[in-house]
C-alpha positions in Angstrom: 0.1 0.3 0.0 1.0 2.9 -0.7 0.5 6.6 1.1 0.9 10.4 0.1 0.5 13.4 2.4 -2.2 11.0 4.2 -4.2 13.0 7.1 -5.7 11.0 9.9 -9.4 11.4 10.9 -8.2 12.5 14.5 -5.3 15.1 12.7 -2.6 14.1 15.0 0.1 12.8 13.6 0.0 13.0 9.8 2.6 12.4 6.5 3.8 15.6 5.1 2.3 16.3 2.1 5.9 15.5 0.0 6.0 12.8 2.0 4.7 8.8 0.4 5.1 5.7 2.4 5.3 2.1 1.1 4.5 -0.7 2.6 7.4 -3.6 2.4 8.1 -7.2 3.4 9.8 -6.1 6.6 8.5 -2.4 7.6 7.4 0.5 5.6 9.9 2.9 3.2 8.8 6.4 3.5 10.3 8.9 0.2 10.5 12.5 0.9 9.6 13.6 -2.4 10.8 17.1 -2.4 14.6 16.3 -1.3 14.7 12.7 -3.0 15.7 11.2 0.2 14.3 7.5 1.4 14.1 6.1 4.7 13.4 3.0 6.1 11.2 1.6 9.2 11.5 -2.0 10.3 8.5 -3.9 11.2 7.7 -2.5 15.0 8.2 1.2 13.3 5.8 0.9 10.6 3.1 -0.5 13.0 3.7 2.5 15.2 3.5 4.6 12.3 0.7 2.6 10.2 -1.4 3.6 13.7 -0.3 7.2 13.7 -1.1 8.1 10.3 -4.8 5.7 10.5 -5.6 8.0 13.5 -4.8 6.1 16.6 -3.6 8.0 19.4 0.4 7.6 20.3 -1.1 5.6 23.3 -3.1 3.2 21.0 0.4 2.6 19.4 2.1 1.8 22.9 -0.8 -0.8 22.8 -0.5 -2.1 19.6 3.4 -2.7 20.1 2.5 -4.2 23.5 0.5 -6.3 22.4 2.5 -7.7 19.1 5.8 -7.8 20.5 5.5 -8.3 24.5 6.9 -5.9 25.7 6.9 -3.8 27.8 4.6 -0.5 28.2 7.3 2.2 29.2 9.8 0.3 26.4 6.9 0.7 23.6 6.3 4.4 24.6 9.9 5.1 24.6 9.6 3.4 20.7 6.8 5.7 19.8 8.4 8.9 21.0 11.7 7.9 19.7 10.0 7.2 15.7 8.0 10.0 15.8 10.1 12.9 17.2 12.6 11.2 14.5 10.1 11.5 11.4 9.2 15.1 12.8 12.7 16.5 13.1 13.6 14.7 9.5 10.4 16.7 8.0 8.6 13.2 7.4 5.3 13.6 9.4 3.5 16.9 11.6 1.8 16.1 14.3 
């Protein structure tokens, strides 16, 4: 599935208009179409990003990580925070 500049129903985290994403076998690839740069996230990163751009809250993304990967809530929350900060820092998403 490919998505470009997708806005979610909760107007929380969304892709910037110049960013496209594609699901791949072991994660997700993001393309910054303005800069011509690719970014890849692993399967857990893809789970987080897909949840957020589909309208889930960060807390929902944390729960999904805990359920899927059997990690602690604290670890999952740190992963969600880190990923969203890195993506925002690279100009790929806005919250």
